[in-house]
C-alpha positions as CSV (number, residue, x, y, z in Angstrom):
1,M,100.2,83.3,152.5
2,A,101.6,84.2,149.1
3,S,102.6,87.4,148.7
4,A,102.8,87.4,145.0
5,P,100.4,86.5,142.2
6,D,100.7,82.7,141.4
7,I,100.6,81.6,138.2
8,Q,97.1,80.8,137.2
9,A,95.9,77.4,135.4
10,A,94.1,79.4,132.9
11,P,94.5,80.2,129.0
12,Y,94.9,83.5,129.9
13,P,97.6,85.5,131.4
14,A,96.5,86.6,135.0
15,Y,96.8,90.2,134.5
16,P,96.3,91.1,130.7
17,Q,95.4,94.6,129.4
18,Y,91.5,95.3,128.9
19,G,90.7,94.2,125.5
20,T,88.6,95.6,123.1
21,Y,84.4,95.3,123.9
22,G,83.2,92.4,122.1
23,D,86.5,91.1,121.3
24,L,86.0,87.3,121.1
25,R,88.7,85.3,121.5
26,G,87.3,82.3,119.7
27,G,88.2,83.6,116.4
28,P,86.2,85.3,113.5
29,G,83.6,83.3,113.9
30,D,82.5,83.8,117.2
31,A,82.9,87.8,116.4
32,L,80.5,87.5,113.7
33,R,78.1,85.7,116.2
34,Y,78.9,88.5,118.5
35,I,78.3,90.8,116.1
36,L,74.9,89.5,115.1
37,S,74.0,89.0,118.6
38,V,74.6,92.8,118.9
39,V,72.0,93.6,116.2
40,R,69.6,91.1,117.3
41,R,69.3,93.0,120.8
42,N,69.4,96.5,119.0
43,L,66.9,95.5,116.1
44,W,64.6,98.1,117.0
45,L,67.0,100.7,117.3
46,I,68.3,99.9,114.1
47,A,65.1,99.9,112.3
48,A,64.2,103.1,113.7
49,V,67.0,104.8,112.9
50,I,66.7,103.6,109.3
51,A,63.0,104.4,109.2
52,V,63.5,108.2,110.4
53,V,66.4,108.7,108.0
54,V,64.6,107.2,104.8
55,A,61.4,109.3,106.0
56,A,63.3,112.4,106.4
57,A,64.7,111.8,102.7
58,L,61.5,111.1,101.3
59,V,60.1,114.3,102.7
60,W,63.0,116.5,101.6
61,T,62.8,114.5,98.0
62,M,59.1,115.4,97.7
63,L,59.7,119.1,98.5
64,Q,62.3,119.6,95.7
65,T,61.5,121.4,92.9
66,P,62.0,119.1,89.6
67,R,65.0,120.1,88.0
68,Y,66.0,119.3,84.0
69,T,69.5,118.7,82.6
70,A,70.3,119.0,79.2
71,V,73.4,117.5,77.7
72,T,75.7,118.7,74.6
73,T,78.4,116.4,73.7
74,V,81.6,117.7,71.8
75,Q,84.9,116.3,70.7
76,I,88.1,118.2,71.4
77,D,90.9,117.2,69.4
78,D,94.7,118.4,69.8
79,Q,95.3,119.9,66.8
80,T,99.1,121.0,65.4
81,A,98.9,122.8,62.4
82,S,101.5,121.6,59.6
83,V,101.7,122.4,56.0
84,L,103.6,120.1,54.0
85,G,103.5,121.4,50.4
86,E,101.6,124.1,48.8
87,D,98.7,121.8,47.5
88,L,98.1,120.8,51.2
89,E,95.0,123.0,52.5
90,D,94.1,121.0,55.7
91,A,95.9,120.5,59.0
92,V,97.2,117.5,60.0
93,I,95.7,116.4,63.5
94,E,98.8,115.0,65.7
95,D,98.5,113.8,69.2
96,S,100.9,115.9,71.6
97,G,101.5,112.3,73.3
98,W,102.5,112.9,77.1
99,D,101.0,116.7,77.0
100,I,97.1,115.4,75.9
101,D,95.9,115.4,79.2
102,R,97.0,118.7,80.1
103,F,95.8,120.3,76.8
104,L,92.5,118.6,77.6
105,N,92.2,120.0,80.9
106,T,92.9,123.4,79.7
107,Q,90.1,123.0,77.2
108,I,87.9,122.3,80.3
109,E,88.9,124.8,82.3
110,V,88.1,127.3,79.2
111,L,85.0,126.1,79.0
112,R,84.2,126.9,83.2
113,S,85.8,130.3,82.3
114,R,83.8,133.3,83.0
115,E,84.9,134.9,79.7
116,L,82.8,132.3,78.0
117,A,79.8,132.6,80.2
118,E,79.4,136.5,79.5
119,R,79.8,135.3,75.6
120,V,76.8,132.9,76.4
121,A,74.7,135.3,78.2
122,R,75.4,138.3,75.4
123,R,74.8,135.2,72.6
124,L,71.3,134.1,74.3
125,E,70.3,137.8,75.5
126,L,70.0,136.5,79.2
127,F,70.7,139.7,80.8
128,G,67.6,140.7,82.1
129,D,65.7,137.7,80.8
130,E,63.2,137.2,83.8
131,A,62.6,133.5,82.3
132,F,66.1,132.6,82.6
133,L,66.2,133.9,86.5
134,A,63.0,132.0,87.0
135,A,64.4,128.9,85.7
136,M,67.3,129.0,88.2
137,E,64.6,129.8,90.7
138,V,66.0,133.7,91.6
139,P,63.9,136.4,92.0
140,P,64.0,139.1,89.8
141,P,66.8,141.7,90.8
142,A,65.9,144.7,92.5
143,D,65.3,148.1,90.6
144,G,68.6,149.7,92.7
145,L,70.6,147.0,91.4
146,S,73.5,148.2,88.9
147,E,73.9,147.0,85.6
148,R,77.4,145.5,86.6
149,M,75.5,143.6,89.6
150,R,72.9,141.9,87.3
151,E,75.3,140.7,84.8
152,D,77.5,139.9,87.5
153,Q,74.3,137.5,88.7
154,V,73.3,136.1,85.7
155,V,77.3,134.9,84.9
156,G,77.3,133.4,88.3
157,L,73.7,131.6,87.7
158,L,75.5,130.0,84.3
159,Q,78.5,129.3,86.0
160,A,76.7,127.2,88.7
161,G,74.3,125.2,86.6
162,L,77.0,124.5,83.9
163,G,78.7,120.7,84.3
164,V,81.5,119.8,82.5
165,D,82.8,116.1,82.3
166,L,85.6,114.9,80.3
167,P,85.6,110.8,80.9
168,R,89.5,109.5,81.4
169,N,90.7,108.2,78.1
170,S,88.2,110.0,75.9
171,R,88.2,113.4,74.0
172,V,84.4,113.5,73.9
173,A,83.2,115.9,76.9
174,R,79.7,116.5,78.3
175,I,78.7,120.1,78.5
176,S,75.6,119.9,80.6
177,F,73.0,122.6,82.2
178,D,70.6,122.1,84.7
179,S,67.7,124.3,85.6
180,T,63.6,124.0,86.1
181,N,62.9,124.7,82.4
182,P,63.9,121.8,80.1
183,D,64.1,124.4,77.3
184,M,66.2,126.4,78.9
185,S,68.5,124.0,79.8
186,A,68.7,122.4,76.3
187,R,69.3,126.4,75.0
188,V,71.8,127.3,77.4
189,A,73.7,124.0,76.8
190,N,74.0,124.2,73.1
191,G,75.1,128.0,74.0
192,F,77.7,127.1,75.4
193,A,79.3,124.3,72.8
194,E,78.7,127.0,70.1
195,E,80.5,129.8,71.8
196,F,83.4,127.3,72.8
197,I,83.9,126.8,69.5
198,Q,83.8,130.2,68.1
199,A,86.0,131.0,70.9
200,S,88.6,128.8,70.0
201,L,88.6,130.0,66.3
202,R,88.7,133.5,67.1
203,R,91.7,133.1,69.8
204,R,93.6,131.1,66.9
205,F,92.9,133.9,64.3
206,D,93.6,136.8,66.6
207,K,97.0,135.0,68.0
208,S,97.8,133.9,64.3
209,A,97.5,137.4,62.7
210,Y,99.2,139.5,65.5
211,A,102.0,136.8,65.7
212,R,103.0,137.0,62.1
213,N,102.8,140.5,61.8
214,F,105.2,141.1,65.1
215,V,107.6,137.8,63.9
216,A,107.9,139.4,60.5
217,E,109.3,142.6,62.0
218,Q,111.3,140.8,64.4
219,L,112.5,138.7,61.5
220,D,113.9,141.9,59.6
221,E,115.9,143.2,62.3
222,A,117.3,140.0,63.4
223,R,118.8,139.8,59.6
224,A,120.2,142.6,59.6
225,Q,121.6,142.8,63.0
226,L,123.2,138.9,61.7
227,E,124.7,140.0,58.6
228,A,126.4,143.5,60.6
229,S,128.0,141.0,63.0
230,E,129.1,138.4,60.7
231,R,130.7,141.3,58.6
232,E,132.5,142.3,61.6
233,L,134.0,139.1,62.6
234,N,135.5,138.3,59.7
235,A,137.3,141.9,59.4
236,Y,138.7,141.8,62.9
237,A,140.0,138.1,62.0
238,R,141.8,139.3,58.7
239,D,143.2,142.5,60.7
240,A,144.5,140.4,63.8
241,G,145.8,137.7,61.7
242,L,143.8,134.8,63.6
243,I,143.0,131.3,61.7
244,R,140.1,130.0,63.7
245,A,138.2,126.7,62.5
246,R,134.8,128.0,64.3
247,E,131.9,126.2,63.6
248,P,128.5,128.6,63.5
249,G,126.6,128.2,66.9
250,I,129.7,127.5,68.8
251,S,130.1,130.7,71.4
252,D,132.1,129.1,74.4
253,D,135.6,130.5,75.0
254,S,137.0,127.0,75.2
255,S,135.9,125.8,72.2
256,N,137.2,128.5,70.3
257,R,140.7,128.4,71.8
258,T,140.8,124.9,71.1
259,S,140.0,125.0,67.6
260,S,143.5,126.8,67.1
261,V,146.7,125.6,66.2
262,T,149.1,127.1,69.0
263,S,146.4,125.7,71.3
264,S,146.2,122.5,70.2
265,S,149.9,122.3,70.2
266,L,150.3,123.2,73.5
267,L,147.8,120.5,74.8
268,Q,149.6,117.8,73.1
269,L,153.0,119.1,74.3
270,N,151.8,119.6,77.7
271,E,150.4,116.2,78.0
272,A,153.6,115.0,76.9
273,A,155.7,116.7,79.3
274,N,153.4,115.8,82.2
275,R,153.7,111.9,80.9
276,A,157.4,112.4,80.9
277,Q,157.4,114.2,84.3
278,A,155.7,110.9,85.5
279,D,158.2,108.7,83.6
280,R,161.3,110.6,85.5
281,V,159.3,110.8,88.9
282,A,159.2,107.0,88.5
283,A,162.9,106.0,87.1
284,E,164.4,108.4,90.0
285,A,162.8,106.6,92.7
286,R,163.7,103.6,90.9
287,W,167.5,104.5,90.9
288,R,167.3,106.0,94.1
289,A,166.0,102.7,95.5
290,E,168.9,100.7,93.6
291,S,171.6,102.9,94.5
292,N,170.6,102.8,98.4
293,T,171.0,98.8,98.0
294,P,174.2,96.6,98.0
295,L,174.4,95.2,94.4
296,L,173.5,91.6,94.9
297,S,170.4,92.3,97.0
298,S,168.5,94.5,94.8
299,E,165.4,92.7,93.6
300,T,165.6,94.6,90.1
301,V,169.2,93.0,89.7
302,L,168.3,89.6,91.3
303,A,165.2,89.4,88.4
304,D,167.5,89.6,85.7
305,P,168.0,86.2,84.0
306,T,171.7,86.3,83.5
307,V,172.3,87.2,86.8
308,Q,169.7,84.3,88.4
309,S,171.7,82.0,85.5
310,L,175.3,82.9,87.3
311,M,173.9,82.7,90.7
312,Q,172.8,79.1,89.7
313,Q,175.9,78.4,88.4
314,R,178.0,79.5,91.1
315,A,175.9,77.8,93.5
316,A,176.4,74.4,91.5
317,R,180.4,74.8,91.5
318,R,180.3,76.0,95.2
319,A,178.4,72.4,95.6
320,E,181.2,70.5,93.9
321,L,184.1,72.2,95.8
322,Q,182.5,71.8,98.9
323,S,182.1,67.7,97.9
324,A,185.7,67.6,96.1
325,R,187.2,69.3,99.5
326,E,185.7,66.3,101.4
327,R,187.8,64.0,99.4
328,Y,190.6,66.0,98.6
329,L,193.3,68.3,99.9
330,D,193.4,72.1,99.1
331,D,196.3,71.5,96.5
332,H,194.7,68.9,94.8
333,P,194.3,70.1,90.9
334,Q,190.5,69.4,90.9
335,V,189.8,72.0,93.9
336,R,192.1,74.3,92.3
337,E,190.1,74.2,89.2
338,L,187.0,74.6,90.8
339,T,188.1,77.4,92.8
340,S,189.1,79.2,89.6
341,Q,185.7,78.4,88.1
342,I,183.8,80.4,91.0
343,A,186.0,83.2,91.0
344,E,185.4,83.8,87.5
345,I,181.7,83.4,88.0
346,E,181.6,85.7,90.6
347,R,183.5,88.5,88.2
348,Q,180.8,87.6,85.8
349,L,178.1,88.1,88.4
350,N,179.4,91.5,89.6
351,A,179.8,92.5,86.2
352,A,176.0,91.3,85.1
353,A,174.9,93.2,88.2
354,R,176.3,96.4,87.3
355,N,175.1,96.5,83.9
356,V,171.6,95.7,85.2
357,R,172.1,99.1,87.7
358,N,173.8,101.1,85.2
359,G,170.8,100.1,82.7
360,I,168.6,101.8,85.5
361,R,170.8,105.0,85.8
362,A,170.6,105.5,82.3
363,R,167.0,105.3,82.1
364,Y,166.7,107.6,84.7
365,T,169.1,110.0,83.0
366,A,167.2,109.9,79.7
367,A,163.7,110.5,81.2
368,R,165.2,113.6,83.0
369,E,166.6,114.9,79.9
370,A,163.3,114.6,78.2
371,E,161.4,116.3,80.9
372,S,163.7,119.0,80.4
373,Q,163.2,119.4,76.5
374,L,159.7,119.1,76.6
375,R,159.1,121.6,79.5
376,G,161.1,124.3,77.4
377,Q,159.0,123.7,74.5
378,V,156.2,124.2,76.6
379,G,157.0,127.2,77.9
380,R,157.8,128.6,74.6
381,L,154.5,127.4,73.3
382,E,152.6,128.9,76.5
383,R,154.1,132.5,75.6
384,E,153.1,132.3,71.9
385,T,149.5,131.0,73.2
386,L,149.0,134.1,75.9
387,A,150.0,136.6,73.2
388,E,147.4,135.1,70.9
389,Q,144.5,135.3,73.7
390,D,145.2,138.8,74.1
391,R,144.5,139.3,70.3
392,S,141.4,136.8,70.8
393,V,139.5,138.9,73.2
394,R,137.6,141.0,70.9
395,Y,137.5,138.4,68.3
396,N,135.5,136.0,70.9
397,T,133.3,138.9,71.8
398,L,132.3,139.2,68.3
399,A,131.8,135.3,67.6
400,R,129.5,135.3,70.4
401,E,127.4,138.1,69.4
402,A,127.0,136.5,65.8
403,D,126.2,133.3,67.5
404,T,123.3,134.9,69.3
405,N,122.4,136.9,66.1
406,R,122.1,133.8,64.3
407,S,120.3,131.9,66.9
408,I,117.5,134.7,67.1
409,Y,117.1,134.7,63.4
410,D,117.0,130.7,63.0
411,G,114.4,130.6,65.9
412,L,112.1,133.7,64.0
413,L,112.3,131.9,60.9
414,E,111.2,128.9,61.8
415,R,108.2,130.8,63.8
416,Y,107.3,132.7,60.9
417,R,107.2,129.8,58.8
418,E,104.9,127.7,61.2
419,L,102.3,131.1,61.4
420,N,102.3,131.1,57.6
421,A,101.5,127.4,57.2
422,S,98.6,127.8,59.6
423,A,97.4,131.0,58.6
424,G,94.8,130.1,56.3
425,V,93.7,127.0,58.3
426,A,89.8,127.5,59.3
427,A,89.0,124.0,60.3
428,S,88.0,123.8,64.4
429,N,89.3,121.1,66.3
430,I,86.0,121.2,68.5
431,S,83.2,119.6,67.0
432,I,79.5,119.0,68.3
433,I,78.9,115.4,68.3
434,D,75.3,115.5,69.9
435,P,73.3,118.7,70.4
436,A,71.4,119.0,73.7
437,E,67.5,118.3,73.6
438,P,64.8,119.4,75.9
439,P,64.8,116.6,78.4
440,L,61.6,114.6,78.7
441,G,62.1,113.9,82.5
442,P,63.6,115.4,85.3
443,S,67.1,114.7,86.4
444,S,66.5,115.6,90.0
445,P,65.4,114.8,92.5
446,N,65.9,111.1,91.9
447,V,63.7,109.3,94.6
448,M,65.3,105.7,94.0
449,R,68.6,107.5,94.2
450,N,67.9,109.5,97.5
451,L,66.1,106.6,99.0
452,L,68.9,104.4,98.0
453,L,71.2,106.9,99.9
454,A,69.0,107.4,103.0
455,L,69.3,104.0,103.5
456,I,73.1,103.5,103.5
457,L,73.3,106.8,105.5
458,G,70.5,105.4,107.8
459,T,72.3,102.4,108.3
460,A,75.5,104.1,109.0
461,I,73.8,106.2,111.6
462,A,72.4,103.2,113.2
463,G,75.9,101.3,112.9
464,V,77.6,104.4,114.9
465,A,74.2,104.5,117.2
466,V,74.6,100.6,118.1
467,F,78.4,100.8,118.4
468,L,77.9,103.9,120.8
469,R,75.3,102.2,122.7
470,D,77.2,98.8,123.2
471,Q,80.5,100.6,124.3
472,L,78.4,102.4,127.0
473,D,76.2,99.6,127.9
474,D,78.0,98.0,131.0
475,R,75.8,95.3,131.6
476,I,77.6,91.4,132.1
477,R,75.0,89.6,129.8
478,V,76.7,86.4,129.0
479,P,80.0,84.5,130.8
480,E,82.2,85.4,127.5
481,D,82.1,89.2,128.6
482,I,84.1,88.3,131.6
483,D,86.9,87.5,129.8
484,A,86.2,89.7,126.7
485,K,85.8,92.9,128.6
486,F,87.8,92.2,132.0
487,G,90.7,89.8,130.3
488,I,90.1,87.3,133.7
489,P,89.3,83.6,133.6
490,L,85.7,82.7,134.3
491,L,85.9,80.6,137.4
492,G,82.0,79.4,137.5
493,V,78.7,80.4,136.4
494,V,75.7,80.3,139.0
495,P,72.3,80.3,137.7
496,R,69.1,82.5,139.0
497,D,66.9,80.7,141.6
498,E,64.1,82.7,143.4
499,D,64.7,80.4,146.6
500,V,68.6,80.3,147.0
501,G,68.8,79.2,150.3
502,T,66.2,76.2,149.5
503,A,68.2,75.4,146.5
504,M,71.2,75.1,147.9
505,E,70.3,72.8,150.5
506,D,69.1,70.4,147.7
507,P,72.5,68.6,146.4
508,K,70.7,67.9,143.1
509,S,69.8,71.6,142.4
510,S,71.3,73.4,139.7
511,I,72.5,75.9,142.6
512,A,74.4,73.1,144.3
513,E,76.1,71.6,141.1
514,A,76.9,75.3,139.7
515,Y,79.0,75.8,143.1
516,N,80.6,72.5,142.6
517,S,81.8,73.3,139.5
518,L,83.0,76.7,141.0
519,R,84.8,74.4,143.7
520,G,86.4,72.5,141.1
521,S,87.6,75.5,139.3
522,L,89.5,76.9,142.9
523,L,91.0,73.6,143.5
524,H,93.0,74.1,140.1
525,A,93.4,77.7,140.1
526,T,97.1,77.7,141.2
527,R,100.1,75.4,140.7
528,E,99.7,74.7,144.7
529,G,95.9,74.0,143.9
530,L,93.4,75.5,146.1
531,P,94.7,79.0,147.6
532,K,95.1,78.7,151.5
533,I,93.6,82.0,152.2
534,L,90.7,82.9,149.5
535,L,88.9,86.1,149.6
536,I,85.6,86.2,148.0
537,T,84.6,90.1,147.3
538,S,82.4,92.0,144.6
539,S,82.5,95.3,143.2
540,Q,79.2,96.7,144.7
541,P,76.8,95.3,147.2
542,T,73.9,92.4,146.9
543,E,76.0,90.4,144.1
544,G,75.7,87.3,145.3
545,K,78.9,87.7,147.5
546,S,78.0,86.1,150.5
547,T,76.2,83.5,149.3
548,T,79.3,82.7,147.0
549,S,81.5,82.7,150.1
550,W,78.9,80.4,151.8
551,A,78.3,77.9,149.1
552,T,82.1,77.7,148.5
553,A,83.3,77.0,152.0
554,A,80.4,74.3,152.4
555,S,81.4,73.0,149.2
556,L,84.8,72.3,150.5
557,A,84.1,71.0,153.7
558,R,81.6,68.2,152.1
559,M,85.1,67.3,150.6
560,G,86.4,66.1,153.9
561,R,88.6,69.4,154.3
562,R,88.6,71.6,157.6
563,V,87.5,74.7,156.5
564,V,86.6,78.2,158.4
565,L,84.8,80.9,157.1
566,V,85.4,84.1,158.3
567,D,82.7,87.2,157.8
568,A,85.0,90.2,157.5
569,D,81.9,92.6,156.1
570,M,81.4,94.0,159.3
571,R,79.1,96.6,158.2
572,R,76.2,94.4,156.5
573,P,77.0,90.8,158.0
574,S,75.1,88.0,156.5
575,I,77.2,84.7,157.3
576,H,75.9,84.0,161.0
577,R,72.4,83.9,159.7
578,R,72.8,81.7,157.3
579,A,74.7,79.6,159.7
580,G,71.9,80.1,162.3
581,I,74.1,81.5,165.0
582,A,74.1,84.6,167.1
583,N,76.3,87.4,166.1
584,E,77.2,88.5,169.5
585,R,81.2,87.8,169.3
586,G,83.3,87.4,166.4
587,L,85.9,88.6,164.4
588,S,85.7,92.4,165.7
589,D,86.1,91.1,169.4
590,L,88.9,88.6,168.4
591,L,90.9,91.7,166.6
592,T,90.7,94.0,169.7
593,S,91.2,91.4,172.4
594,D,93.9,88.6,173.3
595,A,92.0,85.6,173.1
596,A,92.6,82.9,171.0
597,P,90.6,82.4,167.7
598,G,88.9,79.0,169.0
599,D,86.7,80.9,171.7
600,F,85.1,82.8,168.5
601,L,84.8,80.2,166.1
602,S,81.2,78.4,165.8
603,A,80.2,74.9,164.3
604,T,77.6,74.5,161.5
605,S,75.8,71.8,160.5
606,T,78.1,71.1,157.9
607,E,80.9,68.9,159.2
608,G,84.3,70.3,158.7
609,L,83.0,73.8,158.4
610,V,83.3,76.6,161.1
611,V,82.5,80.1,161.2
612,L,83.9,83.0,162.3
613,P,81.3,85.8,162.5
614,S,81.8,89.4,162.2
615,G,80.8,90.2,165.4
616,K,79.6,93.8,166.6
617,Q,80.2,96.6,164.5
618,P,83.4,98.5,165.6
619,P,83.5,102.3,165.2
620,S,86.3,101.7,162.3
621,P,86.0,98.4,160.6
622,T,88.9,99.8,158.2
623,E,91.4,100.1,160.6
624,L,90.8,96.6,162.5
625,L,90.6,94.8,158.7
626,T,93.9,96.8,157.8
627,G,96.0,96.5,161.0
628,P,98.6,93.6,161.5
629,R,96.4,91.4,163.7
630,M,94.1,90.7,160.7
631,A,97.2,89.3,158.7
632,L,98.7,87.2,161.9
633,L,94.8,85.9,162.2
634,L,94.8,84.6,158.5
635,E,98.0,83.3,159.0
636,R,97.2,81.3,162.0
637,L,93.8,80.4,160.6
638,G,95.6,79.0,157.5
639,E,98.2,76.9,159.6
640,E,95.2,75.2,161.7
641,Y,92.7,74.7,158.6
642,D,92.9,73.2,155.4
643,A,91.5,76.5,154.0
644,V,90.1,79.6,154.9
645,V,87.3,81.5,153.1
646,V,87.2,85.1,153.6
647,D,83.6,87.0,152.9
648,S,85.2,90.5,152.1
649,P,83.2,93.9,151.9
650,P,82.7,95.3,148.2
651,V,85.8,96.8,146.5
652,L,84.4,100.2,145.4
653,G,84.4,102.9,148.4
654,L,85.9,100.9,150.8
655,A,89.7,100.1,151.9
656,D,89.2,96.9,153.3
657,A,88.8,94.6,150.3
658,P,92.0,95.9,148.8
659,A,93.9,95.5,152.3
660,L,92.5,91.8,152.6
661,A,93.1,91.1,149.1
662,A,96.8,91.9,149.6
663,I,97.3,89.2,152.5
664,S,95.2,86.4,150.7
665,D,96.7,84.0,148.4
666,G,93.9,84.1,146.1
667,V,91.0,86.5,145.0
668,A,87.4,85.2,143.5
669,F,86.0,88.1,142.2
670,V,81.8,88.1,142.2
671,V,79.9,89.4,139.2
672,E,75.9,89.8,138.9
673,S,74.6,89.1,135.5
674,N,72.7,91.7,133.3
675,R,73.6,94.1,136.3
676,G,75.1,97.6,135.1
677,G,78.7,97.8,136.4
678,R,81.3,97.6,133.6
679,G,82.8,100.9,135.1
680,A,82.5,99.7,138.6
681,L,83.9,96.2,137.7
682,K,86.7,97.8,136.1
683,S,87.7,100.5,139.1
684,A,87.4,97.6,141.3
685,L,89.7,95.2,139.4
686,R,92.2,98.2,139.2
687,R,92.2,98.8,142.9
688,L,92.5,95.0,143.4
689,R,95.8,95.1,140.8
690,A,97.2,98.1,142.6
691,V,97.7,96.0,145.7
692,N,99.2,93.3,143.4
693,A,96.3,90.8,144.4
694,N,96.3,87.3,142.9
695,V,92.8,87.5,141.3
696,L,92.1,84.0,140.2
697,G,88.9,84.9,138.2
698,A,85.4,85.8,138.4
699,V,82.4,84.2,139.4
700,L,79.1,85.4,137.6
701,T,76.2,84.9,139.8
702,K,72.2,85.2,139.1
703,F,72.6,84.2,135.3
704,D,69.3,83.2,133.3
705,P,70.2,81.5,130.1
706,Q,66.7,82.4,128.6
707,R,67.6,86.1,129.4
708,A,70.9,85.9,128.1
709,G,69.5,84.5,124.9
710,H,69.5,87.5,122.7
711,G,73.1,88.0,122.8
712,Y,75.7,84.9,122.0
713,S,76.5,82.7,124.5
714,A,77.8,78.9,124.7
715,Y,75.5,78.8,128.0
716,Y,72.4,80.0,125.6
717,G,69.7,77.3,126.2
718,Y,72.0,75.6,128.5
719,D,69.0,73.6,130.7
720,Y,71.8,72.5,133.6
721,Y,72.1,68.9,133.9
722,R,69.7,67.6,136.2
723,Y,68.9,64.3,137.7
724,E,65.9,62.2,136.5
725,S,62.8,62.6,138.3
726,G,60.2,60.1,139.0
727,A,58.2,60.9,136.4
728,E,60.9,60.7,134.0
729,K,62.0,57.4,135.4
730,A,58.1,55.9,135.1
């Protein structure tokens, strides 16, 4: 027995997650065929839903009152008035570039405004007009309604019936109005266009007149303030003796200080002093490093060309002296000559090194003196600058005031010129392109459009209904559903036959061939081949579990294997009837006694197949099947026989099948075709996997290819290969 699942010889993992319903692994083609099969299976439902929605839309359309939409088109230009000369009377139209969209959207909102609707109502005398209310399908107001409420009602109807559309990248807006009266629709649409133009002209004129008067007054006051502030600034500069190169419009304090001679000199000297300090620090650091280093060990001294030349000469003379001493004594003239030359070179070398070091010290001394002098000058200029700043406080305040007054004056002057230039312009930037005409036909209801929308809506509703029905449908129609819905391999497909017993006795029948195919799948279900202990179960009763157990055991026995078939379904035993033996003694008696298993086994008509019937029904079959004696029994039978086939009770509602599956080497799961049980199957598989059962795959029983023809399947129309009959031979 195996305690853990074996790796199956199947293209899919042994325990995958449940896939999406209808997810065919064959690829997009299979998925498309599956969708088409679902459509064919629910064709009447789809047609009924679409027909109901279309009929409802048709009835709703026929009950609607015809409405007429009149359209006026107007052109909206972004107009900026700019007078270029005295003889120029017309304004020049200029685009505002990136802001044109905001401008056009603003004009559209003006068209939809309440103020414009009130102007249209007053212009067309719609307040209290019963014809207008009738055209808008509104009953006349009650007598007790106030005047304000009547006006609000009319304005609300105008805004509700108004439509404004501005196509993208266009300045031509469409103003439409919708009502049940074509003449009223055209009248109101034209009224909106005309009032839109008049409102634009009035706003421009009112704004220009008020602005020119206001700006003229402000300009006079600003001019007087600017003159007074400039005179006060000049008088204070003379009295304080301040000389400033001030530019009008610059009021920053730092700019004013920088422009004075004293502050400019201070900045220059301060920068020079900072550079001198940096030079002094560098020279001092260099001198300290040199003074603490032996004379001829300094990198600066050694880098000097003169020192390098003398050191090369000394090295050459020392080499010559060494060579001469090898040949002569110390008193030899050549040795004495070379010794004196080396001494002279040593003296020159020390002198040159001291000169290099003295130069470093001299540079340090010069840098220190330069820094000291510059710091003194900076201190003197700082005192002068501070004194000047005390006198500049009042000056800076007056300068800022003068600059502010000048900025205000320049802005007002520019605005006044613009208002004067645009004051006489009376042309509008809005013009009517096509005035509205009473429409000849209704705009709504549109029968074709409504029917098309109903067709689309009905198709969508039908799709949702079919999807929900397909999701809730728990029947297994075709073999492909086993893998698509539950993620387990398909071991075999057993066709439907009214007389299964007779068909199984005929080795040439489609039933026998189907179980032979199942036997081939089981022989390669694991790495080791056929599981030693094979449990056959199902989720619910009457799915063909016992028939499959008998057929599988008999098929294996016909191959020459020694097979024992154990009927573990103690509640509804059936194996003894198929074997034609009595059920007086069996599994229940064996598990409650110390007898040997061979005393309870019964031979069958099939050579090599013995049966262990269920025996008498015990008070608690679960306790017997889940006890340790059952596991020992299966292990002993597995040692004595080539294969042990266990007919297990159904999984749901009982603890027998999961317990037996846990001690079996493999489980074959029987599923009845076209039987509602998707939820039951999932629950059963979940219980088996909870005990780490090795689910080899599923066997689909009672499958009718012709009945499954409405669903996509590779088995559709398959007539099961059969032997040639006598008539066919003739």
